[in-house]
C-alpha positions as CSV (number, residue, x, y, z in Angstrom):
1,M,-0.1,-0.1,0.0
2,D,1.5,3.4,-0.8
3,Y,2.1,5.8,1.6
4,V,2.9,9.0,-1.0
5,T,0.6,11.8,-0.9
6,T,1.2,15.1,-2.9
7,H,-1.6,16.9,-0.8
8,S,-0.3,19.9,1.0
9,I,1.1,19.4,4.2
10,P,-0.3,21.5,7.1
11,A,1.9,23.7,9.0
12,P,3.1,22.5,12.8
13,S,1.3,24.8,14.4
14,A,-1.9,24.4,12.5
15,R,-1.8,20.6,13.6
16,L,-0.7,21.2,17.2
17,N,-3.5,23.7,17.8
18,G,-6.0,21.0,16.7
19,T,-4.7,18.4,18.7
20,R,-3.4,19.5,21.7
21,G,-6.9,20.6,23.3
22,A,-8.1,16.9,22.1
23,S,-9.0,14.3,24.7
24,S,-7.1,11.6,22.4
25,V,-5.0,11.7,19.5
26,V,-5.3,8.0,18.7
27,K,-8.6,6.0,19.8
28,V,-8.9,2.1,19.3
29,E,-12.3,1.0,19.9
30,D,-13.0,-2.8,20.2
31,L,-10.2,-3.6,17.2
32,R,-10.5,-7.3,16.2
33,H,-8.4,-9.0,13.7
34,A,-8.0,-12.7,13.0
35,Y,-5.5,-14.6,10.6
36,G,-7.8,-17.5,9.7
37,E,-8.9,-19.1,13.2
38,R,-6.2,-17.3,15.2
39,A,-7.2,-14.2,16.9
40,A,-4.5,-11.7,16.3
41,L,-6.3,-8.5,18.2
42,D,-9.5,-9.4,20.7
43,G,-11.7,-6.5,21.1
44,V,-8.7,-4.0,22.2
45,T,-9.7,-0.7,23.3
46,F,-7.3,1.9,24.3
47,D,-6.6,5.7,23.6
48,V,-3.5,7.8,22.9
49,R,-3.3,11.4,24.6
50,P,-1.6,14.1,22.9
51,A,1.9,14.8,23.0
52,E,3.0,11.5,24.9
53,I,4.8,8.4,24.4
54,F,2.8,5.6,24.1
55,G,3.9,2.1,24.2
56,L,2.5,-1.3,23.0
57,L,4.3,-4.1,25.3
58,G,4.0,-7.5,24.4
59,P,5.9,-10.3,23.4
60,N,6.1,-11.9,20.1
61,G,2.4,-13.1,18.8
62,S,0.5,-10.6,21.2
63,G,-1.0,-8.6,18.6
64,K,1.1,-5.4,18.9
65,T,2.6,-5.7,15.2
66,T,-1.0,-6.3,13.8
67,M,-1.9,-3.1,15.9
68,F,0.7,-1.0,14.4
69,R,-0.1,-2.4,10.7
70,I,-3.4,-1.2,11.2
71,L,-2.7,2.1,12.8
72,S,-0.2,2.7,10.0
73,T,-3.0,1.7,7.3
74,L,-1.6,-1.3,5.9
75,M,-4.1,-3.4,6.6
76,L,-7.9,-3.5,7.6
77,P,-9.0,-4.9,11.0
78,S,-11.9,-7.5,10.9
79,S,-13.7,-5.2,13.1
80,G,-13.9,-2.4,15.4
81,R,-12.7,1.0,14.5
82,A,-9.5,3.2,15.2
83,T,-8.7,6.9,14.5
84,I,-6.1,9.1,14.5
85,N,-6.8,12.6,14.8
86,G,-10.4,12.0,14.0
87,F,-9.9,10.2,10.5
88,D,-10.8,6.9,10.3
89,V,-7.7,4.4,9.3
90,S,-10.3,2.2,7.5
91,K,-12.5,4.7,5.7
92,A,-10.1,7.7,5.1
93,P,-6.8,6.2,5.1
94,A,-5.0,8.9,2.8
95,D,-6.2,11.6,5.4
96,V,-4.5,9.6,8.1
97,R,-1.2,9.1,6.3
98,R,-1.1,12.9,6.1
99,Q,-1.1,12.8,10.2
100,I,1.3,10.1,10.7
101,G,5.1,9.5,10.0
102,V,6.0,5.7,10.5
103,V,9.3,3.7,11.1
104,F,9.4,0.2,10.5
105,Q,11.3,-2.5,12.4
106,Q,13.0,-3.5,8.9
107,A,15.3,-0.8,7.5
108,S,13.6,1.5,4.7
109,I,16.5,3.3,3.6
110,D,18.6,3.0,0.4
111,V,22.0,2.5,1.7
112,K,23.5,3.1,-1.6
113,L,22.3,6.9,-1.5
114,T,23.6,9.6,0.8
115,A,21.6,10.8,3.8
116,R,20.7,13.9,2.1
117,E,19.7,12.0,-1.3
118,N,17.5,9.7,0.8
119,L,15.7,12.5,2.3
120,Q,15.2,14.4,-1.0
121,H,13.5,11.2,-2.4
122,V,11.0,11.3,0.4
123,A,10.5,15.1,-0.1
124,A,9.6,14.9,-3.6
125,L,7.3,12.1,-3.0
126,Y,5.2,14.4,-0.4
127,G,5.3,17.0,-3.1
128,I,7.7,19.0,-1.4
129,N,10.3,20.7,-3.9
130,G,12.6,23.7,-4.6
131,A,13.9,25.9,-1.9
132,A,11.2,24.4,0.3
133,Q,12.5,21.1,-0.2
134,R,16.2,22.2,0.3
135,A,15.4,23.9,3.7
136,R,13.2,20.8,5.1
137,V,16.2,18.7,4.3
138,D,18.5,20.5,5.8
139,E,16.4,20.9,8.8
140,M,15.9,17.3,9.4
141,L,19.6,16.2,9.0
142,E,20.6,18.9,11.4
143,R,17.5,17.7,13.9
144,V,19.1,14.1,13.7
145,A,22.8,15.2,14.4
146,L,23.5,14.0,10.5
147,A,24.4,17.5,8.8
148,D,28.0,16.7,9.0
149,R,27.4,13.5,7.1
150,A,24.9,14.6,4.8
151,N,26.5,13.7,1.6
152,D,28.0,10.3,2.8
153,N,26.6,7.1,1.7
154,A,24.1,5.4,4.4
155,E,25.7,2.1,3.9
156,T,28.8,4.0,5.7
157,F,26.5,4.9,8.7
158,S,26.7,2.9,12.0
159,G,23.1,1.2,12.9
160,G,22.2,4.1,15.0
161,M,23.1,6.5,12.4
162,Q,20.6,4.6,10.0
163,R,17.9,4.5,12.3
164,R,18.3,8.3,12.7
165,L,18.0,8.7,9.2
166,E,14.9,6.4,9.2
167,L,13.4,9.0,12.0
168,A,14.2,11.7,9.8
169,K,12.4,10.4,6.9
170,G,9.4,9.6,9.0
171,L,9.3,13.1,10.3
172,L,10.2,15.1,7.2
173,H,6.5,16.0,6.2
174,R,6.0,17.1,9.9
175,P,3.4,14.6,11.1
176,S,1.5,14.9,14.7
177,V,1.8,11.3,15.2
178,L,4.9,9.0,14.8
179,L,4.6,5.2,14.8
180,L,7.5,3.0,15.4
181,D,7.6,-0.6,15.2
182,E,10.4,-2.2,17.4
183,P,12.6,0.9,16.7
184,T,15.5,0.0,18.5
185,T,16.3,-3.7,17.0
186,G,19.8,-4.3,16.3
187,L,21.0,-1.2,17.8
188,D,23.7,-1.4,20.8
189,P,23.2,0.0,24.5
190,G,24.4,3.7,23.3
191,A,22.2,3.9,20.3
192,R,19.2,2.9,21.9
193,I,19.7,5.8,24.5
194,D,20.2,8.4,21.9
195,L,16.8,7.2,20.2
196,W,14.6,7.5,23.3
197,R,16.7,10.8,24.4
198,Y,15.4,11.9,20.9
199,L,11.7,10.6,21.2
200,Q,11.2,12.4,24.3
201,E,12.5,15.7,22.6
202,L,10.0,15.3,19.7
203,R,7.2,14.7,22.5
204,D,8.5,17.7,24.8
205,R,9.9,20.4,22.1
206,D,7.4,19.6,19.1
207,G,4.2,18.2,20.9
208,V,4.6,14.8,18.7
209,T,2.5,12.1,19.7
210,V,5.0,9.2,19.8
211,V,3.3,5.3,19.8
212,V,6.0,2.5,19.9
213,T,5.8,-1.1,20.3
214,T,8.5,-2.9,22.2
215,H,9.2,-6.5,24.0
216,L,11.7,-4.7,26.0
217,M,10.9,-4.1,29.6
218,E,13.3,-1.2,30.0
219,E,12.0,0.6,27.2
220,A,8.6,0.3,28.3
221,E,9.5,2.1,31.5
222,K,10.5,4.8,29.6
223,C,6.8,5.5,28.0
224,D,4.6,7.8,29.5
225,R,1.7,5.2,29.5
226,L,1.4,1.5,28.1
227,A,-1.2,-0.7,26.7
228,I,0.1,-4.7,27.6
229,L,-1.1,-7.3,25.2
230,S,-1.4,-11.0,25.4
231,H,-2.4,-13.4,22.8
232,G,-4.5,-10.5,21.4
233,K,-5.8,-9.1,24.3
234,L,-5.4,-6.0,26.2
235,V,-4.3,-7.3,29.7
236,A,-3.0,-4.0,31.2
237,L,-3.2,0.0,30.5
238,G,-1.6,2.8,32.7
239,T,1.5,4.5,33.5
240,P,4.5,2.0,34.5
241,A,4.1,3.5,38.0
242,E,0.3,2.8,38.1
243,L,0.8,-0.7,36.8
244,R,3.4,-1.6,39.0
245,S,1.5,-0.4,41.9
246,E,-1.2,-2.6,41.6
247,I,1.0,-5.2,42.6
248,G,1.4,-3.8,46.1
249,G,4.4,-4.5,48.6
250,D,7.3,-7.2,47.4
251,V,7.2,-10.0,45.0
252,I,8.2,-13.2,46.5
253,A,10.1,-16.0,44.7
254,L,10.4,-19.2,46.0
255,D,12.6,-22.4,44.7
256,T,11.1,-25.8,45.3
257,Q,11.1,-29.2,44.1
258,Q,7.4,-29.3,44.4
259,P,6.1,-25.9,43.5
260,A,2.2,-27.2,43.0
261,Q,2.0,-28.5,46.5
262,L,3.7,-25.8,48.1
263,A,1.9,-23.3,46.8
264,E,-1.5,-24.9,47.8
265,K,0.1,-25.3,51.3
266,I,1.2,-21.5,51.6
267,E,-2.4,-20.5,50.3
268,R,-4.0,-22.8,52.9
269,R,-1.7,-21.5,55.7
270,F,-1.7,-18.0,55.1
271,Q,-4.7,-17.1,52.7
272,V,-2.5,-15.6,50.3
273,K,-2.7,-15.9,46.3
274,T,0.0,-17.9,44.8
275,A,1.4,-18.3,41.3
276,V,3.4,-21.4,40.2
277,L,6.1,-20.7,37.5
278,D,8.2,-23.4,36.4
279,T,9.8,-24.6,39.6
280,Q,9.0,-21.4,41.5
281,V,6.3,-20.3,43.9
282,R,5.7,-16.6,43.7
283,V,3.9,-14.4,46.7
284,E,2.9,-10.9,46.3
285,R,3.2,-9.5,50.2
286,E,3.8,-6.1,51.7
287,A,7.0,-6.3,54.0
288,G,8.2,-9.2,52.0
289,H,11.3,-9.8,54.2
290,R,9.3,-10.5,57.4
291,F,6.7,-12.9,55.6
292,V,9.9,-14.9,54.1
293,T,10.8,-15.6,57.9
294,E,7.4,-17.1,58.1
295,L,7.4,-19.3,55.2
296,V,10.6,-21.0,56.0
297,E,9.9,-21.5,59.6
298,A,6.5,-23.0,58.5
299,F,7.8,-25.4,55.8
300,P,11.2,-26.2,56.8
301,G,13.0,-28.2,54.2
302,E,10.7,-27.3,51.3
303,I,12.3,-23.9,50.4
304,D,15.6,-24.3,48.5
305,G,15.9,-20.6,47.7
306,V,14.3,-17.4,47.9
307,S,14.4,-13.8,46.2
308,I,12.7,-10.9,47.0
309,T,12.1,-7.9,44.5
310,K,10.0,-4.7,44.1
311,P,7.5,-5.1,41.5
312,S,8.3,-4.9,37.8
313,L,6.4,-4.7,34.6
314,E,6.9,-8.3,34.2
315,D,5.5,-8.8,37.2
316,V,2.6,-6.9,36.3
317,F,2.2,-9.3,33.2
318,I,2.6,-12.5,35.5
319,H,-0.1,-11.0,37.8
320,R,-2.7,-10.3,34.7
321,T,-2.0,-13.3,32.5
322,G,-0.7,-16.1,35.4
323,H,2.6,-17.0,33.1
324,R,6.0,-15.2,32.3
325,F,6.3,-12.8,29.3
326,W,9.0,-14.9,27.5
327,N,7.1,-18.1,28.2
328,E,4.3,-16.7,25.9
329,D,6.8,-15.7,23.6
330,L,7.9,-19.3,23.1
331,Q,4.4,-20.6,23.1
332,S,3.6,-18.2,20.3
333,Q,6.7,-19.4,18.0
334,N,5.4,-22.9,18.7
335,E,2.1,-22.3,17.4
336,R,3.5,-20.6,14.5
337,T,5.6,-23.4,13.6
338,A,2.4,-26.0,14.1
339,D,0.5,-23.9,11.8
340,K,3.5,-23.9,9.1
341,Q,3.5,-27.8,9.5
342,K,-0.3,-28.1,9.0
343,K,0.1,-26.1,5.6
344,H,2.9,-28.4,4.5
C-alpha cells in the first residue's frame, strides 16, 4: 500500500493547535483481527493522548505488530474502529497518512544513496520541492545530528545513525503522530539511549505523539503510558508506575522441588494468592522480608531458595496473565511452527 500523497502538508502550528486540546489523538475501539482461526487482536480498546509516548508492550505473537500495521493503514481490521486525529484508518486512509510518520522495524533507507539523497527522495514523493525541499532536508539532517554526514552514503553509517535517518524520513512531512515498530532492534545500548532521548525531545519540544511497539521492559518503562497485550487481548493499561503499584508490596519467588504442593500449602496456611511458574512459587506481599521468615519456618526443608524484589512490569504481566512474558513468546513461536507444518 502506498504511503505517498501529494496533498499539501499543514503547518506544524495548525496541527498542534488542533490536537493539543483534544482528549485523545489515537482512539482504538473494540478492534479485532484474525488470521484464519487465530485471533491476533481480540476486542482491544485504548486511547493515546496528545504529546505522549505510548507503548504497545507484548511478546511476539501478542498482537502489537498487527495493531501497528492497522494504525499505519497497511491492513484493515476485521472489525472495530481506529482513528487518528479523528480520521478513520479504514475509511480515510489517505487523511490518516497525512497525520502520521512511520518507522518500520525493517530498514527502509537506500544505503547506496547519501543521507541527503534519501531525504530528497522522500520529500519529492510528498510534493515538497525546490527551496522548500532544501530547507526541510537541511532542517531534518540537523535535527537528527547527521548534517556533517549529509553527503555520505548511508551504507557507511552505524546502526544508530541509520536509525536516525529512518526517523528523519518519517518526520520529514512534520506529522503530528509518529508510529515506530520495535525501533531499537539491532542497536547497541548507546544508540538505544540516543534514540529514546530524541523521542522524548520530539514529545517535549514539538508536541509529537509517539506510539511505539516493544518487547523490552526497560524501554516500556520510558513510556508515559502503556498498553500490555497478551494473545491479542489488552491485559493492562496505564502508566508504568500505576501498573507496578497494583502489585502492592514485594514479589517473593520461592525455589522448590514441588511447587504445586507448596503453593497449595501456602494458600491454605496464610490465605494468600500464589502463582506457580516452572519450579517457582511466587507470592505478592507487603514487607516481604518478614513474610519470608514465616514461610521458611512454616515449611522447613521445602524451600531451596528465596528472592525478594520490588514489582516490575514483568510482574504486572504475570499478575494479569498467570505466566511469564517470555514463556508466551515461546508458545507463540511453537504455534506458528505448528501452523506452518499443517499447511505443508
